[in-house]
KEFIVEX-109402 format. One line per field, with one value per residue (C-alpha): chain; residue in one letter; x, y, z. Coordinates in steps of 0.1 Angstrom, whole numbers, plus 2048, in hexadecimal, padded with zeros to 3 digits. Layout:
<atoms>
unit: (A,...) .
code: (A,...) .
X: (X,...) .
Y: (Y,...) .
Z: (Z,...) .
</atoms>
This chain:
<atoms>
unit: (A,A,A,A,A,A,A,A,A,A,A,A,A,A,A,A,A,A,A,A,A,A,A,A,A,A,A,A,A,A,A,A,A,A,A,A,A,A,A,A,A,A,A,A,A,A,A,A,A,A,A,A,A,A,A,A,A,A,A,A,A,A,A,A,A,A,A,A,A,A,A,A,A,A,A,A,A,A,A,A,A,A,A,A,A,A,A,A,A,A,A,A,A,A,A,A,A,A,A,A,A,A,A,A,A,A,A,A,A,A,A,A,A,A,A,A,A,A,A,A,A,A,A,A,A,A,A,A,A,A,A,A,A,A,A,A,A,A,A,A,A,A,A,A,A,A,A,A,A,A,A,A,A,A,A,A,A,A,A,A,A,A,A,A,A,A,A,A,A,A,A,A,A,A,A,A,A,A,A,A,A,A,A,A,A,A,A,A,A,A,A,A,A,A,A,A,A,A,A,A,A,A,A,A,A,A,A,A,A,A,A,A,A,A,A,A,A,A,A,A,A,A,A,A,A,A,A,A,A,A,A,A,A,A,A,A,A,A,A,A,A,A,A,A,A,A,A,A,A,A,A,A,A,A,A,A,A,A,A,A,A,A,A,A,A,A,A,A,A,A,A,A,A,A,A,A,A,A,A,A,A,A,A,A,A,A,A,A,A,A,A,A,A,A,A,A,A,A,A,A,A,A,A,A,A,A,A,A,A,A,A,A,A,A,A,A,A,A,A,A,A,A,A,A,A,A,A,A,A,A,A,A,A,A,A,A,A,A,A,A,A,A,A,A,A,A,A,A,A,A,A,A,A,A,A,A,A,A,A,A,A,A,A,A,A,A,A,A,A,A,A,A,A,A,A,A,A,A,A,A,A,A,A,A) .
code: (M,L,P,L,L,L,V,V,V,I,D,L,I,G,F,G,I,I,I,P,F,L,P,F,Y,A,E,T,Y,G,A,S,P,Q,K,V,T,M,L,M,V,T,F,S,F,F,Q,F,M,A,A,P,I,W,G,S,L,S,D,R,F,G,R,R,I,I,I,W,I,T,L,A,G,S,I,I,A,Y,I,L,L,A,Y,S,H,T,L,Y,G,L,F,F,A,R,A,L,A,G,F,M,A,G,N,I,S,P,A,Q,A,Y,I,A,D,I,T,D,K,N,N,R,A,K,A,M,G,L,F,G,A,A,F,G,I,G,F,I,L,G,P,A,I,G,G,I,L,A,G,S,D,P,K,N,P,N,V,I,L,P,P,L,V,A,A,S,L,S,F,I,A,L,T,L,S,L,L,V,L,K,D,T,R,S,Y,M,K,N,K,K,N,R,R,I,L,S,L,I,E,A,I,K,I,P,N,L,G,Q,L,I,L,V,S,F,A,V,T,V,V,F,A,S,M,E,S,T,F,S,L,W,S,E,R,T,F,N,W,G,A,E,Q,N,G,Y,V,F,A,F,S,G,I,C,G,V,L,V,Q,G,F,L,I,A,P,L,V,K,R,F,G,E,S,F,L,C,I,I,G,I,I,L,V,S,A,G,M,L,S,I,A,I,S,Y,L,N,Y,H,A,Y,L,S,M,A,L,I,A,F,G,L,G,L,F,M,P,T,I,S,T,L,I,V,N,I,V,S,E,D,R,R,G,W,V,L,G,V,N,Q,S,V,S,S,L,A,R,I,I,G,P,A,M,A,G,V,L,F,E,L,Y,G,K,N,S,P,Y,I,F,G,G,L,I,L,L,L,F,L,I,F,F,K,N,F,I,K,K,A,S,D) .
X: (613,609,5E8,5DE,5E6,5D1,5B4,5B8,5B9,599,587,592,587,565,566,572,555,53C,54D,542,51E,514,50C,4F5,4E5,4DD,4CE,4B5,4A5,4A6,4C5,4D3,4F8,4FB,4EB,501,51F,511,50D,533,53A,525,53D,55C,54B,543,566,574,560,568,58D,59C,582,58C,5B1,5B0,59B,5B4,5CF,5BB,5AB,5C3,5C2,5B3,592,58C,593,57A,55F,563,564,544,534,53F,52C,50C,511,515,4F6,4E2,4EE,4E3,4C0,4BA,499,49C,4B7,4B7,4BF,4DE,4E9,4E6,4F9,515,517,51B,535,548,548,555,56F,582,593,5AF,5C2,5C1,5CE,5EA,5F2,5F4,60F,621,620,631,64C,66A,673,68A,670,651,650,653,636,621,629,61D,5FD,5F9,5FE,5E2,5CC,5D6,5CE,5AC,5A5,5B0,59C,57E,570,575,562,547,542,53E,526,511,50F,513,4F0,4F2,4CC,4C7,4E6,4E6,4E4,4E2,500,51D,516,50F,530,541,530,53D,560,55F,552,570,587,577,57A,59E,5A6,596,5AC,5CE,5D1,5E4,5DF,5FE,5F7,5E5,5C9,5D5,5CE,5D3,5C3,5B4,59F,5B0,59B,59A,5B5,5AC,5BC,5C3,5DA,5EB,5F2,604,61D,63C,63D,61F,604,619,61C,5F7,5EF,605,5F4,5D2,5DD,5E8,5C8,5B2,5C4,5C2,59D,596,5A5,594,572,574,58B,56E,55D,57D,585,562,566,589,589,564,56D,553,554,567,584,585,586,5A5,5B8,5AF,5BA,5DA,5E1,5D9,5F3,60D,605,609,62A,638,62A,62E,651,663,65D,674,694,68C,688,6A8,6BA,6AA,697,672,674,684,66B,64E,659,65E,63B,62B,63E,632,60E,610,61F,604,5E8,5F7,5FD,5D9,5D0,5E5,5DD,5CE,5D6,5CB,5ED,5F3,5D8,5E8,609,5FA,5E8,609,61A,5FF,5FF,625,624,60A,61C,63B,628,60E,625,640,629,619,63B,646,626,626,64B,645,62E,633,628,608,5FC,602,5DE,5D2,5E9,5E1,5BC,5C0,5D2,5B8,59D,5AD,5B0,58B,584,59A,585,567,577,589,56C,556,572,579,555,552,572,568,547,552,574,576,580,5A5,5A3,5A2,5C3,5D5,5C9,5D2,5F5,5FE,5F1,607,625,61D,61A,63B,64C,63E,641,65F,675,65B,65C,682,682,66A,684,69F) .
Y: (596,58E,57C,59B,5B2,59C,59F,5C5,5C8,5B3,5C6,5E8,5E0,5DA,5FB,60D,5FF,614,635,63E,634,63F,663,658,63E,659,670,654,65C,682,68A,6AD,6B2,6BB,69A,687,697,68F,66B,66A,67C,662,647,65A,665,641,636,651,644,620,620,623,60A,5EF,5F8,5F5,5D5,5C6,5CD,5BA,59D,59A,5A9,58B,589,5AF,5AC,58F,5A3,5C2,5B0,59E,5C0,5CE,5B2,5BB,5E0,5DA,5C4,5DF,5F9,5E3,5DF,601,610,632,64D,646,622,62E,642,625,60E,626,62C,607,605,621,611,5F0,603,608,5E7,5F9,5FF,5DA,5D1,5EB,5DE,5BB,5C6,5D9,5B9,5A3,5BB,5CA,5EF,5ED,5DE,5EF,60C,5F4,5E0,5FF,609,5E8,5ED,60F,5FF,5E6,604,614,5F4,5F3,617,612,5F3,5FA,61A,60D,5EE,601,619,5FC,5EA,609,612,632,641,658,65A,634,624,5FF,603,5DE,5CE,5E4,5DF,5BA,5B5,5C9,5B2,593,5A1,5A7,583,577,58C,57E,55A,560,570,553,53B,54C,567,55D,570,584,586,574,581,59C,58E,5AE,5AD,5CF,5D7,5ED,60B,618,633,655,66E,683,668,666,68B,686,66E,682,68A,674,68F,6A4,688,680,6A5,6A6,686,698,6B7,6A3,68F,6AE,6BD,69D,698,6BC,6B4,693,6A1,6BF,6B4,6A9,6CB,6DD,6C8,6CD,6F3,6F3,6D9,6D0,6AD,693,674,660,678,67B,656,655,66F,65E,63C,64C,65A,638,628,642,63B,615,61B,62F,61A,5F8,5FB,61B,621,605,60F,634,62E,61A,636,655,64A,64E,672,680,66F,67A,69E,69A,68B,6AA,6C1,6AD,6AD,6D3,6D8,6C3,6D7,6F8,6EA,6E1,705,712,6F5,700,6E2,6BE,6B0,6C9,6B9,697,6A5,6B4,694,681,699,693,66D,66B,681,66C,64D,659,668,64E,630,645,658,637,628,646,645,620,620,639,622,600,5E0,5DC,5FF,5FC,5F4,610,62B,621,621,644,650,640,650,672,66C,664,685,696,687,698,6BA,6BB,6B8,6D0,6EA,6E6,6EA,70B,718,70C,71D,73E,744,731,70F,714,71F,6FC,6F3,713,712,6ED,6F1,70E,6FE,6E0,6F6,707,6E6,6DB,6FA,6F5,6CF,6C6,6C1,6AA,694,693,68A,66D,658,65E) .
Z: (966,943,94D,961,943,92D,945,946,920,91C,937,92A,907,916,928,908,8F4,909,902,8DE,8E1,904,8FB,8DF,8F6,90F,8F4,8EA,90C,905,919,915,910,935,93F,927,938,95B,950,949,96A,97D,973,97F,99F,9AA,99F,9B5,9D2,9CC,9C4,9E7,9F4,9DB,9DF,A05,A04,9EC,A06,A20,A0C,9EE,9CB,9B9,9CC,9C7,9A2,99F,9B2,99D,97C,985,98F,96D,95B,96E,967,941,940,953,93A,91D,92A,93A,930,93F,943,968,960,94C,96A,981,969,965,98B,990,974,984,9A6,997,983,9A4,99C,98B,9AC,9B6,994,997,9BA,9AC,995,9B0,9C5,9AB,9A0,9B1,9B3,995,97D,98B,972,955,963,968,944,937,94C,93C,91A,922,929,908,8F4,904,8FC,8D8,8D0,8E7,8D8,8B5,8BC,8CF,8B2,899,8B0,8B6,891,87E,885,8A3,8A5,8A6,8B6,8BF,8E5,8ED,8DC,8E8,90E,909,8F7,913,92C,919,919,93F,943,92F,945,964,958,94F,971,983,970,96F,98A,9AA,9CA,9D5,9FA,A15,A2A,A43,A65,A7A,A9C,A97,A78,A5F,A55,A32,A31,A22,A0B,A2A,A37,A15,A17,A38,A29,A1F,9FA,9F2,9F3,9DB,9C2,9C3,9BE,99F,992,999,985,966,967,969,94B,937,93F,935,913,90F,916,8FF,8E2,8CC,8D1,8C9,8AA,89D,8A0,893,877,874,87F,888,89E,884,882,8A7,8AA,894,8A8,8C9,8BB,8B0,8D2,8E1,8CB,8D6,8FA,8F5,8E3,901,91D,90D,8FD,906,92B,938,926,92D,952,953,942,952,971,97A,987,968,951,967,963,93D,93B,94B,933,915,920,926,904,8F4,904,8F9,8D6,8D2,8DA,8BC,8A4,883,86C,870,875,891,8A5,8A0,8AB,8CA,8D4,8CF,8E7,901,8FC,8FF,91D,92E,924,937,954,95E,965,975,98D,997,99E,9B2,9C6,9CE,9D7,9F3,A08,A17,A05,A19,A0E,9E9,9E1,9F7,9E9,9C5,9CE,9DC,9BD,9A6,9BB,9B7,992,991,9A3,989,96D,97E,982,961,949,95E,95E,939,930,942,933,910,912,922,914,8F3,8E5,8EC,910,920,90F,917,93B,93F,92F,945,965,95F,95B,97C,98D,97F,98C,9B0,9B2,99E,9BD,9CD,9AE,9AF,9D4,9CF,9BE,9D8) .
</atoms>
């Protein structure tokens, strides 16, 4: 499992490099804030479309080959981004990058294949920690590479470094990853299963809906926090970078070190519920923050909540289905999460503009509490 986690960390650092400079890159072509937002939505939309496809293909052809293909595609997407000469070129590059980002579900399925039920939450936690490390190091490196001048960012170096890291990840995966299943030789072709089929499986649809709600709320925070902190504390990009790095460290701490003993002591369902409560509390805490350290405390609550929620909900979801559907169900869940990352920012932007800077956080916190009331029993049943 460690070789795969190393591949994920290297690839995610490359992904994170793009985050801080992309809006400034788009503005060099005269993009409005709305078009900058749509550039980000484009990535999530194509990830949403691709995730169940890659997940289902990995069930049929094996995880390893799909990871290879998507890493190779990511290299091409980063190179296209570096040498785009129009805004449309940026959109195309991000669309391709989003489509290739559907490799997360095969990577998760790989972990599910090589772990048993008792150790799966720990493994998913380590997978989440790998994500956290990537999102801590990536944006920091990307900001340094792009430079401090928002009007004249270095738009070539960050995507080329990201492409180089994906190449390293691809080379490493070619050398160390072993396939976990053979080619499925069914007599009839297996079609790509849909979200509708997932909903028909007892308790699975409810868990996916809970995952969707948490991701919508988190994406709404992620897309508006910089705007909120600017209006509340007069923070710029540097200060926001610090707080996001801090939250990433909190997430790594939970998913990398605490999740395994906590699951052993309390179980997945309990920690999943506690995670939702902490995310809700963090959202509401942002709305009432008026000192700098309040914002850090609020982000810590959200990071700890997500650190508990993400690996446990993934474990509960994957344990419901048979082994040959793990890639598919994780692909469906990732696809739904990508949809949530489209809806969350759009919803938050409307609330922010119409009802004030605190409204996305109040609304998100309350929505999660309502979801917890209605779906708590389904979460508890999932571990039975």
